[in-house]
C-alpha positions in Angstrom: -40.3 -40.0 23.1 -38.7 -37.7 20.5 -35.3 -36.2 20.8 -35.2 -32.8 22.6 -33.9 -30.1 20.3 -31.9 -27.2 21.7 -32.8 -24.1 19.8 -30.7 -21.0 19.9 -33.3 -18.4 20.6 -30.7 -15.7 21.4 -29.4 -16.1 17.8 -33.0 -15.6 16.4 -33.5 -12.6 18.7 -30.3 -11.0 17.4 -31.4 -11.6 13.8 -34.9 -10.1 14.4 -33.3 -7.1 16.2 -31.0 -6.6 13.2 -34.0 -6.6 10.8 -36.5 -4.6 12.9 -34.1 -2.4 14.9 -34.3 -1.0 18.4 -36.8 1.7 17.4 -39.4 -1.0 16.5 -39.3 -2.5 20.0 -39.6 0.9 21.7 -42.5 1.9 19.4 -44.2 -1.5 20.0 -43.9 -1.0 23.8 -45.7 2.3 23.5 -48.6 0.8 21.5 -48.8 -2.5 23.5 -47.7 -1.8 27.0 -46.7 -4.4 29.5 -49.8 -6.1 30.9 -48.4 -8.5 33.5 -45.4 -9.2 35.6 -42.3 -11.0 34.2 -41.7 -14.4 35.6 -39.5 -17.5 35.4 -40.4 -21.1 36.3 -38.3 -24.2 36.7 -38.7 -27.5 38.4 -36.4 -30.0 40.1 -37.3 -33.6 41.0 -39.0 -32.5 44.2 -40.1 -28.9 43.7 -41.2 -26.2 41.4 -39.8 -22.7 41.7 -41.6 -19.6 40.3 -40.0 -16.1 40.4 -42.1 -13.0 39.6 -40.8 -9.4 39.3 -43.1 -7.2 41.5 -41.2 -4.1 42.4 -42.4 -1.7 45.2 -44.8 -3.9 47.2 -44.9 -2.9 50.8 -47.1 -5.5 52.6 -49.2 -8.7 52.2 -52.2 -6.5 51.3 -50.5 -5.5 48.0 -50.6 -9.1 46.7 -53.0 -12.0 46.8 -52.1 -15.5 45.8 -54.8 -18.1 45.2 -54.8 -21.7 44.0 -57.4 -22.9 41.6 -57.0 -26.5 40.4 -53.6 -26.6 38.5 -53.3 -22.8 38.4 -51.6 -20.3 40.7 -53.4 -16.9 40.4 -51.5 -13.7 41.5 -53.3 -10.4 41.8 -52.2 -7.1 43.2 -51.2 -3.6 42.5 -47.7 -2.3 41.8 -47.5 1.3 43.0 -46.6 4.0 40.5 -43.6 5.7 42.0 -42.7 8.8 39.9 -43.6 12.5 40.5 -44.8 13.0 36.9 -47.9 11.6 35.1 -47.4 8.3 33.3 -48.1 10.1 30.0 -45.1 12.3 30.6 -42.6 9.4 30.8 -40.2 9.3 27.8 -39.9 5.5 28.2 -42.4 3.4 30.1 -41.4 -0.3 30.2 -41.9 -1.1 33.9 -45.2 -2.5 35.1 -47.3 -0.5 37.5 -50.9 -0.5 38.6 -53.3 -3.4 39.0 -52.2 -6.8 37.5 -53.3 -10.4 37.4 -51.1 -13.3 36.4 -52.2 -16.9 36.0 -49.5 -19.5 36.1 -50.3 -23.1 35.1 -48.6 -25.8 37.2 -47.7 -28.8 35.1 -47.3 -31.3 38.0 -49.2 -32.5 41.1 -48.2 -30.5 44.1 -49.2 -30.3 47.8 -51.4 -27.3 48.4 -50.5 -27.4 52.1 -46.8 -27.1 51.3 -46.4 -23.9 49.3 -43.9 -21.2 50.4 -43.8 -17.6 49.2 -41.1 -15.1 49.9 -40.8 -11.5 48.7 -37.4 -9.9 48.7 -35.9 -7.0 46.8 -38.9 -6.8 44.4 -38.9 -10.5 43.5 -41.5 -13.0 44.6 -40.2 -16.6 45.0 -42.9 -19.3 45.2 -41.8 -22.9 46.0 -44.3 -25.8 45.4 -43.5 -29.2 46.7 -44.3 -32.0 44.3 -46.4 -34.9 45.3 -44.0 -37.9 44.8 -46.0 -41.0 45.1 -48.9 -42.3 43.2 -51.9 -43.5 45.1 -53.6 -46.7 43.9 -57.4 -46.5 43.7 -59.3 -49.5 44.9 -62.2 -50.6 42.8 -65.2 -52.3 44.4 -67.1 -54.8 42.4 -70.8 -55.5 43.2 -72.3 -58.7 42.0 -75.6 -58.2 40.1 -78.5 -60.3 41.3 -79.0 -63.3 39.0 -82.5 -63.7 37.5 -84.5 -66.5 39.1 -84.6 -69.4 36.5 -88.2 -70.4 37.5 
């Protein structure tokens, strides 16, 4: 396996910001608004941990979580919370309205052992990894031999 290279992304971001400037990112955000919730994902030896920013949810009806093969699908609606129309906002970087986020899970996990907790606008999902491999038995069936007569 190849050597893992640690790349200094923060340094690249600073250089790009220096060339493009802050106005570029603000203008880009107006043209291409945020379409899904921000998330982080890390894993330990025994678990995977997903954190998703979803401000303003009030109940379980505001969010649905589904499993589909190796994907976790989050769907819901983040309420718009300001007394002015969206078009009147001077800056609009926060996600609001309906959203769908699909997160690929890169390991085998137990679908019966998934925990989800929502606190202070942050959803934390914990997936327990399946640790052991299961051998698969192979059955051999003898073919009938042709009658030599």
